[in-house]
C-alpha atoms as an extended CHARMM CRD file, in Angstrom:
* protein
*
       284  EXT
         1         1  MET       CA             56.2930000000        7.8170000000      -66.5610000000  PROA      1               0.0000000000
         2         2  THR       CA             54.0220000000        4.7860000000      -67.1060000000  PROA      2               0.0000000000
         3         3  ILE       CA             57.0460000000        2.4460000000      -67.0530000000  PROA      3               0.0000000000
         4         4  ALA       CA             58.1730000000        3.9140000000      -63.7200000000  PROA      4               0.0000000000
         5         5  LEU       CA             54.7320000000        3.3210000000      -62.1170000000  PROA      5               0.0000000000
         6         6  GLU       CA             54.6820000000       -0.2770000000      -63.2910000000  PROA      6               0.0000000000
         7         7  ARG       CA             58.1480000000       -0.7530000000      -61.9020000000  PROA      7               0.0000000000
         8         8  ILE       CA             57.0540000000        0.5890000000      -58.4780000000  PROA      8               0.0000000000
         9         9  ARG       CA             54.0550000000       -1.8080000000      -58.4080000000  PROA      9               0.0000000000
        10        10  THR       CA             56.3510000000       -4.7330000000      -59.2860000000  PROA      10              0.0000000000
        11        11  LEU       CA             58.7770000000       -3.8310000000      -56.4580000000  PROA      11              0.0000000000
        12        12  ARG       CA             55.8800000000       -3.5520000000      -54.0190000000  PROA      12              0.0000000000
        13        13  GLN       CA             54.6020000000       -6.9790000000      -54.9910000000  PROA      13              0.0000000000
        14        14  GLN       CA             58.0360000000       -8.4700000000      -54.5470000000  PROA      14              0.0000000000
        15        15  SER       CA             58.3510000000       -6.9200000000      -51.0680000000  PROA      15              0.0000000000
        16        16  GLY       CA             54.9120000000       -8.3170000000      -49.9880000000  PROA      16              0.0000000000
        17        17  GLN       CA             53.1060000000       -4.9850000000      -49.7820000000  PROA      17              0.0000000000
        18        18  VAL       CA             49.4370000000       -4.7160000000      -50.8120000000  PROA      18              0.0000000000
        19        19  THR       CA             49.1070000000       -3.1780000000      -54.1890000000  PROA      19              0.0000000000
        20        20  SER       CA             45.4510000000       -2.4460000000      -54.0090000000  PROA      20              0.0000000000
        21        21  SER       CA             44.6030000000        1.1640000000      -53.4620000000  PROA      21              0.0000000000
        22        22  ARG       CA             41.8950000000        0.1640000000      -50.9340000000  PROA      22              0.0000000000
        23        23  ALA       CA             42.6920000000       -1.5520000000      -47.7150000000  PROA      23              0.0000000000
        24        24  PRO       CA             40.7190000000       -4.7440000000      -47.0700000000  PROA      24              0.0000000000
        25        25  GLN       CA             37.6800000000       -4.2300000000      -44.8970000000  PROA      25              0.0000000000
        26        26  PRO       CA             37.3560000000       -6.4690000000      -41.8210000000  PROA      26              0.0000000000
        27        27  SER       CA             34.4120000000       -8.8160000000      -41.9550000000  PROA      27              0.0000000000
        28        28  ALA       CA             31.4660000000       -7.7730000000      -39.8270000000  PROA      28              0.0000000000
        29        29  PRO       CA             30.9590000000       -9.9370000000      -36.7390000000  PROA      29              0.0000000000
        30        30  PRO       CA             27.8430000000      -12.1070000000      -36.8010000000  PROA      30              0.0000000000
        31        31  PRO       CA             24.8510000000      -10.5430000000      -35.0030000000  PROA      31              0.0000000000
        32        32  ALA       CA             24.5950000000      -11.4510000000      -31.3360000000  PROA      32              0.0000000000
        33        33  ALA       CA             21.8480000000      -13.8670000000      -30.4220000000  PROA      33              0.0000000000
        34        34  PRO       CA             19.0350000000      -12.1810000000      -28.3930000000  PROA      34              0.0000000000
        35        35  ARG       CA             19.3970000000      -12.7660000000      -24.6530000000  PROA      35              0.0000000000
        36        36  SER       CA             16.6050000000      -14.2840000000      -22.7120000000  PROA      36              0.0000000000
        37        37  ALA       CA             14.9510000000      -12.5710000000      -19.7130000000  PROA      37              0.0000000000
        38        38  ALA       CA             16.7080000000      -14.9660000000      -17.3670000000  PROA      38              0.0000000000
        39        39  HSD       CA             20.0980000000      -13.9870000000      -18.8050000000  PROA      39              0.0000000000
        40        40  THR       CA             19.2410000000      -10.3110000000      -18.5000000000  PROA      40              0.0000000000
        41        41  VAL       CA             18.3590000000      -10.7660000000      -14.7630000000  PROA      41              0.0000000000
        42        42  GLU       CA             21.6260000000      -12.6760000000      -14.2310000000  PROA      42              0.0000000000
        43        43  ASP       CA             23.5500000000       -9.8320000000      -15.9530000000  PROA      43              0.0000000000
        44        44  LEU       CA             21.8730000000       -7.2650000000      -13.6230000000  PROA      44              0.0000000000
        45        45  ARG       CA             22.6860000000       -9.4060000000      -10.5890000000  PROA      45              0.0000000000
        46        46  ARG       CA             26.3580000000       -9.6250000000      -11.6700000000  PROA      46              0.0000000000
        47        47  LEU       CA             26.5940000000       -5.8820000000      -12.2050000000  PROA      47              0.0000000000
        48        48  LEU       CA             24.9120000000       -5.1250000000       -8.8370000000  PROA      48              0.0000000000
        49        49  ARG       CA             26.8060000000       -7.9120000000       -7.1210000000  PROA      49              0.0000000000
        50        50  VAL       CA             23.5720000000       -9.4730000000       -5.8390000000  PROA      50              0.0000000000
        51        51  ARG       CA             23.4230000000      -13.1870000000       -5.2070000000  PROA      51              0.0000000000
        52        52  ALA       CA             20.7950000000      -15.2310000000       -7.0410000000  PROA      52              0.0000000000
        53        53  PRO       CA             18.1790000000      -16.7850000000       -4.7000000000  PROA      53              0.0000000000
        54        54  THR       CA             18.7400000000      -20.3530000000       -3.7700000000  PROA      54              0.0000000000
        55        55  GLY       CA             16.6710000000      -23.0000000000       -5.4280000000  PROA      55              0.0000000000
        56        56  VAL       CA             14.9960000000      -22.7930000000       -8.8410000000  PROA      56              0.0000000000
        57        57  ALA       CA             15.3740000000      -19.3870000000      -10.5170000000  PROA      57              0.0000000000
        58        58  ARG       CA             11.9950000000      -17.5410000000      -10.9450000000  PROA      58              0.0000000000
        59        59  THR       CA             11.0930000000      -15.4110000000      -13.9090000000  PROA      59              0.0000000000
        60        60  MET       CA              8.8960000000      -12.2890000000      -13.6680000000  PROA      60              0.0000000000
        61        61  THR       CA              5.8940000000      -14.2880000000      -14.8890000000  PROA      61              0.0000000000
        62        62  ASP       CA              6.1900000000      -16.4980000000      -11.7980000000  PROA      62              0.0000000000
        63        63  VAL       CA              5.7540000000      -13.5640000000       -9.3110000000  PROA      63              0.0000000000
        64        64  ASP       CA              2.3110000000      -13.4490000000       -7.6940000000  PROA      64              0.0000000000
        65        65  ARG       CA              0.9190000000      -10.0250000000       -8.4750000000  PROA      65              0.0000000000
        66        66  THR       CA             -2.7520000000      -10.7350000000       -7.7450000000  PROA      66              0.0000000000
        67        67  LEU       CA             -4.5850000000       -8.2040000000       -5.6260000000  PROA      67              0.0000000000
        68        68  PRO       CA             -8.1270000000       -8.3080000000       -4.2130000000  PROA      68              0.0000000000
        69        69  GLY       CA            -10.9290000000       -5.9290000000       -5.2820000000  PROA      69              0.0000000000
        70        70  GLU       CA            -11.4590000000       -4.1760000000       -8.5960000000  PROA      70              0.0000000000
        71        71  GLU       CA             -9.6610000000       -1.3190000000      -10.2870000000  PROA      71              0.0000000000
        72        72  ILE       CA            -11.9560000000        1.7200000000      -10.2630000000  PROA      72              0.0000000000
        73        73  ALA       CA             -9.3840000000        4.1680000000      -11.6680000000  PROA      73              0.0000000000
        74        74  PRO       CA             -5.8730000000        3.8020000000      -13.1010000000  PROA      74              0.0000000000
        75        75  GLY       CA             -3.7920000000        2.6000000000      -10.1620000000  PROA      75              0.0000000000
        76        76  LEU       CA             -6.6660000000        2.6550000000       -7.6570000000  PROA      76              0.0000000000
        77        77  ARG       CA             -8.3710000000       -0.4950000000       -6.3500000000  PROA      77              0.0000000000
        78        78  LEU       CA            -11.5180000000       -0.7990000000       -4.2030000000  PROA      78              0.0000000000
        79        79  ILE       CA            -11.9460000000       -3.7600000000       -1.8690000000  PROA      79              0.0000000000
        80        80  GLU       CA            -15.4230000000       -4.1920000000       -0.4180000000  PROA      80              0.0000000000
        81        81  THR       CA            -16.5070000000       -6.5980000000        2.3300000000  PROA      81              0.0000000000
        82        82  THR       CA            -19.8280000000       -7.0270000000        4.1880000000  PROA      82              0.0000000000
        83        83  LEU       CA            -19.7700000000       -8.6650000000        7.6130000000  PROA      83              0.0000000000
        84        84  PRO       CA            -22.3620000000       -9.3680000000       10.2960000000  PROA      84              0.0000000000
        85        85  CYS       CA            -22.3020000000       -7.0930000000       13.3440000000  PROA      85              0.0000000000
        86        86  ASP       CA            -21.3180000000       -8.7990000000       16.5830000000  PROA      86              0.0000000000
        87        87  PRO       CA            -24.1090000000       -9.2640000000       19.2250000000  PROA      87              0.0000000000
        88        88  VAL       CA            -22.9900000000       -6.2910000000       21.3470000000  PROA      88              0.0000000000
        89        89  ALA       CA            -22.9570000000       -4.0020000000       18.3340000000  PROA      89              0.0000000000
        90        90  GLN       CA            -26.3780000000       -5.1840000000       17.2700000000  PROA      90              0.0000000000
        91        91  GLN       CA            -27.7590000000       -4.1310000000       20.6430000000  PROA      91              0.0000000000
        92        92  LEU       CA            -26.6740000000       -0.5670000000       19.8570000000  PROA      92              0.0000000000
        93        93  CYS       CA            -27.5610000000       -0.7470000000       16.1600000000  PROA      93              0.0000000000
        94        94  GLY       CA            -29.8740000000        2.2810000000       16.4020000000  PROA      94              0.0000000000
        95        95  ALA       CA            -27.8500000000        4.7240000000       18.4100000000  PROA      95              0.0000000000
        96        96  PHE       CA            -25.4110000000        4.9500000000       21.3110000000  PROA      96              0.0000000000
        97        97  ASP       CA            -25.0340000000        7.4040000000       24.1480000000  PROA      97              0.0000000000
        98        98  ARG       CA            -22.0180000000        9.7210000000       24.0080000000  PROA      98              0.0000000000
        99        99  ARG       CA            -23.0430000000       11.4000000000       27.2890000000  PROA      99              0.0000000000
       100       100  GLU       CA            -24.0700000000       14.6800000000       25.7220000000  PROA      100             0.0000000000
       101       101  ALA       CA            -26.1870000000       13.2230000000       22.9170000000  PROA      101             0.0000000000
       102       102  MET       CA            -27.4270000000       10.0720000000       21.2800000000  PROA      102             0.0000000000
       103       103  ILE       CA            -25.4390000000        9.3550000000       18.1030000000  PROA      103             0.0000000000
       104       104  PRO       CA            -27.0520000000        7.3360000000       15.2990000000  PROA      104             0.0000000000
       105       105  THR       CA            -24.7130000000        4.4400000000       14.5040000000  PROA      105             0.0000000000
       106       106  ARG       CA            -25.3610000000        4.8770000000       10.7960000000  PROA      106             0.0000000000
       107       107  ASP       CA            -23.5040000000        8.2250000000       11.0280000000  PROA      107             0.0000000000
       108       108  VAL       CA            -20.3310000000        6.7480000000       12.4640000000  PROA      108             0.0000000000
       109       109  LEU       CA            -17.4100000000        6.2980000000       10.0230000000  PROA      109             0.0000000000
       110       110  PHE       CA            -14.6010000000        4.0800000000       11.2650000000  PROA      110             0.0000000000
       111       111  PHE       CA            -11.4240000000        4.8140000000        9.4050000000  PROA      111             0.0000000000
       112       112  ASP       CA             -7.8170000000        3.6800000000        9.3430000000  PROA      112             0.0000000000
       113       113  THR       CA             -4.8560000000        4.2750000000        7.0850000000  PROA      113             0.0000000000
       114       114  GLU       CA             -1.7720000000        2.3370000000        5.9410000000  PROA      114             0.0000000000
       115       115  THR       CA              1.0870000000        4.6450000000        5.1310000000  PROA      115             0.0000000000
       116       116  THR       CA              4.5460000000        4.7440000000        3.6290000000  PROA      116             0.0000000000
       117       117  GLY       CA              6.1320000000        5.4910000000        7.0280000000  PROA      117             0.0000000000
       118       118  LEU       CA              5.4100000000        6.0030000000       10.6790000000  PROA      118             0.0000000000
       119       119  ALA       CA              7.1700000000        9.3620000000       11.2070000000  PROA      119             0.0000000000
       120       120  GLY       CA              4.5390000000       11.5010000000        9.5130000000  PROA      120             0.0000000000
       121       121  GLY       CA              5.3690000000       14.7300000000        7.7390000000  PROA      121             0.0000000000
       122       122  THR       CA              4.9060000000       15.8020000000        4.1110000000  PROA      122             0.0000000000
       123       123  GLY       CA              7.0370000000       12.8420000000        2.8960000000  PROA      123             0.0000000000
       124       124  THR       CA              4.5960000000       10.2700000000        4.2810000000  PROA      124             0.0000000000
       125       125  ARG       CA              1.5090000000        9.3790000000        2.2950000000  PROA      125             0.0000000000
       126       126  ALA       CA             -1.3730000000        6.9880000000        2.7770000000  PROA      126             0.0000000000
       127       127  PHE       CA             -1.2990000000        4.2020000000        0.2010000000  PROA      127             0.0000000000
       128       128  MET       CA             -4.5090000000        2.6070000000        1.6720000000  PROA      128             0.0000000000
       129       129  ILE       CA             -7.5550000000        4.1640000000        3.3850000000  PROA      129             0.0000000000
       130       130  GLY       CA            -10.0960000000        1.8330000000        4.9460000000  PROA      130             0.0000000000
       131       131  THR       CA            -13.5550000000        2.7180000000        6.2320000000  PROA      131             0.0000000000
       132       132  ALA       CA            -16.3900000000        0.7950000000        7.9260000000  PROA      132             0.0000000000
       133       133  GLN       CA            -20.0010000000        1.7100000000        8.5180000000  PROA      133             0.0000000000
       134       134  TRP       CA            -23.0330000000       -0.0030000000       10.0550000000  PROA      134             0.0000000000
       135       135  ARG       CA            -25.8050000000       -0.4750000000        7.4950000000  PROA      135             0.0000000000
       136       136  ASP       CA            -28.9440000000       -2.5750000000        7.9830000000  PROA      136             0.0000000000
       137       137  GLY       CA            -27.4450000000       -4.5900000000       10.8540000000  PROA      137             0.0000000000
       138       138  ARG       CA            -24.2350000000       -5.3620000000        8.9360000000  PROA      138             0.0000000000
       139       139  LEU       CA            -20.8110000000       -3.8500000000        8.7980000000  PROA      139             0.0000000000
       140       140  HSD       CA            -19.7580000000       -2.5850000000        5.3720000000  PROA      140             0.0000000000
       141       141  VAL       CA            -16.0140000000       -2.2730000000        4.9300000000  PROA      141             0.0000000000
       142       142  ARG       CA            -14.4020000000       -0.4000000000        1.9990000000  PROA      142             0.0000000000
       143       143  GLN       CA            -10.6510000000       -0.1530000000        1.3600000000  PROA      143             0.0000000000
       144       144  TRP       CA             -9.0100000000        1.9370000000       -1.3100000000  PROA      144             0.0000000000
       145       145  LEU       CA             -5.5050000000        0.9690000000       -2.3550000000  PROA      145             0.0000000000
       146       146  ILE       CA             -3.2090000000        2.7220000000       -4.7510000000  PROA      146             0.0000000000
       147       147  THR       CA             -0.7170000000        0.7210000000       -6.8920000000  PROA      147             0.0000000000
       148       148  MET       CA              1.0070000000        3.7580000000       -8.3800000000  PROA      148             0.0000000000
       149       149  LEU       CA              1.9550000000        7.1790000000       -6.9180000000  PROA      149             0.0000000000
       150       150  SER       CA             -0.0290000000        9.0890000000       -9.5190000000  PROA      150             0.0000000000
       151       151  ALA       CA             -3.3030000000        7.5980000000       -8.1840000000  PROA      151             0.0000000000
       152       152  GLU       CA             -3.1510000000        9.4110000000       -4.8600000000  PROA      152             0.0000000000
       153       153  ARG       CA             -5.5720000000       12.1600000000       -5.9040000000  PROA      153             0.0000000000
       154       154  ASP       CA             -8.1500000000        9.5960000000       -6.9810000000  PROA      154             0.0000000000
       155       155  LEU       CA             -7.6730000000        7.8970000000       -3.5980000000  PROA      155             0.0000000000
       156       156  LEU       CA             -8.3500000000       11.1260000000       -1.7490000000  PROA      156             0.0000000000
       157       157  ASP       CA            -11.3940000000       11.8990000000       -3.9350000000  PROA      157             0.0000000000
       158       158  ALA       CA            -12.8750000000        8.4060000000       -3.3810000000  PROA      158             0.0000000000
       159       159  PHE       CA            -12.4690000000        8.7010000000        0.3820000000  PROA      159             0.0000000000
       160       160  ALA       CA            -13.8750000000       12.2010000000        0.4810000000  PROA      160             0.0000000000
       161       161  ALA       CA            -16.9890000000       11.0530000000       -1.3530000000  PROA      161             0.0000000000
       162       162  THR       CA            -17.9070000000        8.8720000000        1.6240000000  PROA      162             0.0000000000
       163       163  VAL       CA            -17.7990000000       11.7140000000        4.1240000000  PROA      163             0.0000000000
       164       164  TYR       CA            -20.7780000000       14.0250000000        4.6470000000  PROA      164             0.0000000000
       165       165  PRO       CA            -21.6200000000       16.8240000000        7.1360000000  PROA      165             0.0000000000
       166       166  GLY       CA            -22.8080000000       15.5870000000       10.4960000000  PROA      166             0.0000000000
       167       167  MET       CA            -20.8800000000       12.3560000000       10.3340000000  PROA      167             0.0000000000
       168       168  PHE       CA            -18.8490000000       11.1360000000       13.3510000000  PROA      168             0.0000000000
       169       169  LEU       CA            -15.3350000000        9.8540000000       12.8460000000  PROA      169             0.0000000000
       170       170  ALA       CA            -14.0480000000        6.9330000000       14.8610000000  PROA      170             0.0000000000
       171       171  SER       CA            -10.4720000000        5.7980000000       14.9110000000  PROA      171             0.0000000000
       172       172  TYR       CA             -7.6820000000        4.4150000000       17.1020000000  PROA      172             0.0000000000
       173       173  ASN       CA             -5.0180000000        7.0940000000       17.6240000000  PROA      173             0.0000000000
       174       174  GLY       CA             -6.4300000000        8.7570000000       14.5550000000  PROA      174             0.0000000000
       175       175  LYS       CA             -6.5530000000       12.2500000000       16.1070000000  PROA      175             0.0000000000
       176       176  SER       CA             -2.7440000000       12.1950000000       16.5190000000  PROA      176             0.0000000000
       177       177  TYR       CA             -1.7650000000       10.3440000000       13.3330000000  PROA      177             0.0000000000
       178       178  ASP       CA             -4.2970000000        9.3940000000       10.6660000000  PROA      178             0.0000000000
       179       179  ALA       CA             -6.3510000000       12.6440000000       10.5890000000  PROA      179             0.0000000000
       180       180  PRO       CA             -3.3510000000       15.0400000000       10.5200000000  PROA      180             0.0000000000
       181       181  LEU       CA             -1.6640000000       12.9350000000        7.8230000000  PROA      181             0.0000000000
       182       182  LEU       CA             -4.7450000000       12.9500000000        5.6400000000  PROA      182             0.0000000000
       183       183  ALA       CA             -5.1280000000       16.7190000000        6.1950000000  PROA      183             0.0000000000
       184       184  THR       CA             -1.5520000000       17.1830000000        4.9090000000  PROA      184             0.0000000000
       185       185  ARG       CA             -2.2160000000       15.0210000000        1.8130000000  PROA      185             0.0000000000
       186       186  PHE       CA             -5.4360000000       16.8670000000        1.0160000000  PROA      186             0.0000000000
       187       187  ARG       CA             -3.6570000000       20.1930000000        1.3710000000  PROA      187             0.0000000000
       188       188  LEU       CA             -0.7500000000       19.1290000000       -0.8510000000  PROA      188             0.0000000000
       189       189  ALA       CA             -3.2450000000       17.8580000000       -3.4640000000  PROA      189             0.0000000000
       190       190  ARG       CA             -5.0730000000       21.2420000000       -3.2760000000  PROA      190             0.0000000000
       191       191  LEU       CA             -8.2550000000       19.4600000000       -2.2650000000  PROA      191             0.0000000000
       192       192  ARG       CA            -10.7520000000       20.3940000000        0.4480000000  PROA      192             0.0000000000
       193       193  ASN       CA            -10.2940000000       18.3020000000        3.5650000000  PROA      193             0.0000000000
       194       194  PRO       CA            -13.6240000000       16.5660000000        4.2000000000  PROA      194             0.0000000000
       195       195  LEU       CA            -12.7160000000       15.8110000000        7.8540000000  PROA      195             0.0000000000
       196       196  THR       CA            -12.5700000000       19.4290000000        8.8990000000  PROA      196             0.0000000000
       197       197  GLY       CA            -15.1760000000       20.3040000000       11.4970000000  PROA      197             0.0000000000
       198       198  LEU       CA            -16.3670000000       16.6920000000       12.0660000000  PROA      198             0.0000000000
       199       199  ASP       CA            -16.6120000000       15.2460000000       15.5330000000  PROA      199             0.0000000000
       200       200  HSD       CA            -13.8610000000       12.6660000000       16.0380000000  PROA      200             0.0000000000
       201       201  ILE       CA            -14.1340000000        9.8330000000       18.5490000000  PROA      201             0.0000000000
       202       202  ASP       CA            -10.5820000000        8.5330000000       19.1500000000  PROA      202             0.0000000000
       203       203  LEU       CA            -11.0710000000        5.2050000000       20.9610000000  PROA      203             0.0000000000
       204       204  LEU       CA             -7.4870000000        5.1000000000       22.2290000000  PROA      204             0.0000000000
       205       205  TYR       CA             -8.2600000000        7.5690000000       25.0260000000  PROA      205             0.0000000000
       206       206  PRO       CA            -11.3780000000        5.9110000000       26.5580000000  PROA      206             0.0000000000
       207       207  THR       CA             -9.5550000000        2.5800000000       26.0960000000  PROA      207             0.0000000000
       208       208  ARG       CA             -6.6550000000        3.8420000000       28.2130000000  PROA      208             0.0000000000
       209       209  ARG       CA             -9.0200000000        5.1920000000       30.8690000000  PROA      209             0.0000000000
       210       210  SER       CA            -10.7860000000        1.8370000000       31.0880000000  PROA      210             0.0000000000
       211       211  TYR       CA             -7.9270000000       -0.6480000000       30.7700000000  PROA      211             0.0000000000
       212       212  ARG       CA             -4.6400000000        1.1090000000       31.6100000000  PROA      212             0.0000000000
       213       213  GLY       CA             -2.5470000000       -1.1080000000       33.9180000000  PROA      213             0.0000000000
       214       214  ARG       CA             -4.7750000000       -4.1590000000       33.4090000000  PROA      214             0.0000000000
       215       215  TRP       CA             -2.6790000000       -5.5170000000       30.5310000000  PROA      215             0.0000000000
       216       216  GLU       CA              0.8310000000       -4.9290000000       29.2140000000  PROA      216             0.0000000000
       217       217  ASN       CA             -0.2520000000       -2.1190000000       26.9070000000  PROA      217             0.0000000000
       218       218  CYS       CA             -3.2180000000       -0.5210000000       25.1800000000  PROA      218             0.0000000000
       219       219  ARG       CA             -2.3070000000       -1.3680000000       21.5930000000  PROA      219             0.0000000000
       220       220  LEU       CA             -5.2980000000       -2.2960000000       19.4970000000  PROA      220             0.0000000000
       221       221  ALA       CA             -4.0570000000       -5.8610000000       18.9900000000  PROA      221             0.0000000000
       222       222  THR       CA             -3.8870000000       -6.2930000000       22.8130000000  PROA      222             0.0000000000
       223       223  ILE       CA             -7.3070000000       -4.7680000000       23.4470000000  PROA      223             0.0000000000
       224       224  GLU       CA             -9.0270000000       -6.8290000000       20.7530000000  PROA      224             0.0000000000
       225       225  ARG       CA             -7.5250000000       -9.9980000000       22.1260000000  PROA      225             0.0000000000
       226       226  GLN       CA             -8.4870000000       -9.2840000000       25.7190000000  PROA      226             0.0000000000
       227       227  VAL       CA            -11.8130000000       -7.4810000000       25.1750000000  PROA      227             0.0000000000
       228       228  LEU       CA            -13.1260000000       -8.8440000000       21.8470000000  PROA      228             0.0000000000
       229       229  GLY       CA            -11.4940000000      -12.3250000000       21.9800000000  PROA      229             0.0000000000
       230       230  VAL       CA             -9.8570000000      -11.8030000000       18.5660000000  PROA      230             0.0000000000
       231       231  VAL       CA             -6.5650000000      -13.5520000000       17.9170000000  PROA      231             0.0000000000
       232       232  ARG       CA             -4.9860000000      -12.6810000000       14.6100000000  PROA      232             0.0000000000
       233       233  GLU       CA             -3.3460000000      -15.3620000000       12.5050000000  PROA      233             0.0000000000
       234       234  ASP       CA             -0.6330000000      -14.6380000000        9.9380000000  PROA      234             0.0000000000
       235       235  ASP       CA             -0.9880000000      -10.9270000000       10.7170000000  PROA      235             0.0000000000
       236       236  LEU       CA              1.5310000000       -8.5750000000        9.1560000000  PROA      236             0.0000000000
       237       237  PRO       CA              2.5850000000       -5.9520000000       11.7100000000  PROA      237             0.0000000000
       238       238  GLY       CA              1.7730000000       -2.3430000000       10.6750000000  PROA      238             0.0000000000
       239       239  SER       CA              5.4880000000       -1.4740000000       10.8030000000  PROA      239             0.0000000000
       240       240  GLU       CA              6.0680000000       -3.8170000000        7.7920000000  PROA      240             0.0000000000
       241       241  ALA       CA              3.2610000000       -2.2780000000        5.6720000000  PROA      241             0.0000000000
       242       242  PRO       CA              5.5610000000        0.3300000000        3.9320000000  PROA      242             0.0000000000
       243       243  ALA       CA              8.0100000000       -2.3560000000        2.8050000000  PROA      243             0.0000000000
       244       244  ALA       CA              5.1430000000       -4.5180000000        1.4960000000  PROA      244             0.0000000000
       245       245  TRP       CA              3.7460000000       -1.6790000000       -0.5990000000  PROA      245             0.0000000000
       246       246  LEU       CA              7.1350000000       -0.4830000000       -1.9250000000  PROA      246             0.0000000000
       247       247  GLY       CA              8.1060000000       -4.0760000000       -2.7010000000  PROA      247             0.0000000000
       248       248  TYR       CA              4.9970000000       -4.4800000000       -4.8320000000  PROA      248             0.0000000000
       249       249  LEU       CA              5.6420000000       -1.1740000000       -6.6700000000  PROA      249             0.0000000000
       250       250  ARG       CA              9.1380000000       -2.4610000000       -7.5330000000  PROA      250             0.0000000000
       251       251  GLY       CA              7.6720000000       -5.5130000000       -9.1910000000  PROA      251             0.0000000000
       252       252  GLY       CA              7.6360000000       -7.9090000000       -6.2330000000  PROA      252             0.0000000000
       253       253  SER       CA              5.0030000000      -10.2710000000       -4.9820000000  PROA      253             0.0000000000
       254       254  ALA       CA              1.5960000000       -9.0770000000       -3.8290000000  PROA      254             0.0000000000
       255       255  ARG       CA              1.3920000000      -11.6010000000       -0.9720000000  PROA      255             0.0000000000
       256       256  ASN       CA              2.4430000000       -9.1800000000        1.8110000000  PROA      256             0.0000000000
       257       257  LEU       CA              0.3360000000       -6.3890000000        0.3290000000  PROA      257             0.0000000000
       258       258  ARG       CA             -2.6880000000       -8.6750000000        0.6000000000  PROA      258             0.0000000000
       259       259  ARG       CA             -1.7280000000       -9.2580000000        4.2390000000  PROA      259             0.0000000000
       260       260  VAL       CA             -1.6910000000       -5.4770000000        4.7020000000  PROA      260             0.0000000000
       261       261  ALA       CA             -5.2400000000       -5.3230000000        3.4170000000  PROA      261             0.0000000000
       262       262  ASP       CA             -6.2670000000       -8.1040000000        5.8570000000  PROA      262             0.0000000000
       263       263  HSD       CA             -4.6330000000       -6.2660000000        8.7010000000  PROA      263             0.0000000000
       264       264  ASN       CA             -6.3650000000       -3.0130000000        7.8270000000  PROA      264             0.0000000000
       265       265  ARG       CA             -9.7420000000       -4.7210000000        7.5440000000  PROA      265             0.0000000000
       266       266  GLN       CA             -9.3160000000       -6.4050000000       10.9650000000  PROA      266             0.0000000000
       267       267  ASP       CA             -8.4600000000       -3.0350000000       12.4760000000  PROA      267             0.0000000000
       268       268  LEU       CA            -11.7330000000       -1.6310000000       11.1910000000  PROA      268             0.0000000000
       269       269  VAL       CA            -13.7580000000       -4.5860000000       12.4080000000  PROA      269             0.0000000000
       270       270  SER       CA            -12.1580000000       -4.3030000000       15.8030000000  PROA      270             0.0000000000
       271       271  LEU       CA            -13.0080000000       -0.6430000000       16.0340000000  PROA      271             0.0000000000
       272       272  ALA       CA            -16.6340000000       -1.3470000000       15.1930000000  PROA      272             0.0000000000
       273       273  GLY       CA            -16.6630000000       -4.0170000000       17.9370000000  PROA      273             0.0000000000
       274       274  LEU       CA            -14.8510000000       -1.9240000000       20.5250000000  PROA      274             0.0000000000
       275       275  LEU       CA            -16.9850000000        1.2330000000       20.3130000000  PROA      275             0.0000000000
       276       276  PRO       CA            -20.2590000000       -0.2940000000       21.5970000000  PROA      276             0.0000000000
       277       277  ARG       CA            -18.4390000000       -1.8920000000       24.5500000000  PROA      277             0.0000000000
       278       278  LEU       CA            -16.8630000000        1.4370000000       25.5270000000  PROA      278             0.0000000000
       279       279  ALA       CA            -20.1720000000        3.2460000000       25.0130000000  PROA      279             0.0000000000
       280       280  GLY       CA            -21.9520000000        0.6500000000       27.0960000000  PROA      280             0.0000000000
       281       281  ALA       CA            -19.4980000000        1.3040000000       29.8700000000  PROA      281             0.0000000000
       282       282  GLY       CA            -20.0530000000        5.0380000000       29.5970000000  PROA      282             0.0000000000
       283       283  CYS       CA            -16.5400000000        5.7130000000       28.3730000000  PROA      283             0.0000000000
       284       284  ALA       CA            -17.0570000000        6.9080000000       24.7980000000  PROA      284             0.0000000000
C-alpha cells in the first residue's frame, strides 16, 4: 500500500501536478495608501458627474464659515447692534399718536423674519428673527439666527422672551406673512404664542394709502429709497435668503448668509424710520 502511494506521488510530479496537500495561498495585496480629502472630493464629483470648479481647487478649510454675533445656545446665534435714531424718530422719542391713543415708543417692537421659503405653510420655518426697539434715544437691534434645524425651539424661546403684555408690534406685511408663520411654528413646537392678543401695526397698509400710485410699487426697498433716502449696496434680495441659509447648512460659505443678516437689519432700521413719518402724517 505504501509503495502504491509513493508511485502515485511520483507520477503526479512527473505530470507537473502539485503534490502538496495544501494549495498555495495568494499573497495579500499591499494596503492601499490613504486618500487625501482632495482625492475624496474628486471621487464624489466623478460619481455624481459634477464638474470641478474652474481655477484652483479649494479644500473645506478654505471655505469662509465665519458668522457675526455669538452662539448663545447650540446652533443659535445672537447678533446685537445699537444705532442712533434718525432726527425724525428722535422728535417722537417719547410717544406717537395713533389716533385713538398715544403709544410710548419704548413699547413698540419692530420685527421681521427670514424664512426657508415664501409660500408659507407648515413646511416653512423662520431661520432668523430680527427685532428693533427704541431705548434711550438709540435703536437696539437683535437678530437670532439658527445654524441647525434642532435649534428652532431655542430661537422661538429667545424671541418670546423679548415680548411682554401691552407691547405694540410693528412690521411690513407682517400681519399677512410673518405673524401667521410664527404662530404656526410656536404651535408646532407646542409653545405659547407670545404675539397673541398684541396690537399689530402693519406699516404696509398706511404706506399704500399715502404713496400708492406715486412710485412704481410700495415695496419696502422702494419706500425707503424714496422716503428715507436709503440706497442699499450689495443687498441680497429676500427671495435668495433660503438658498443662502441652506447652502451654509450644507457646508458652503457664510458670505451670503452674512448678507441676509445685513438685509434683515436694514429692514428693521427702515421700519423704525418709516413709522414716525407715517405717524406724523396721521397715517399710522
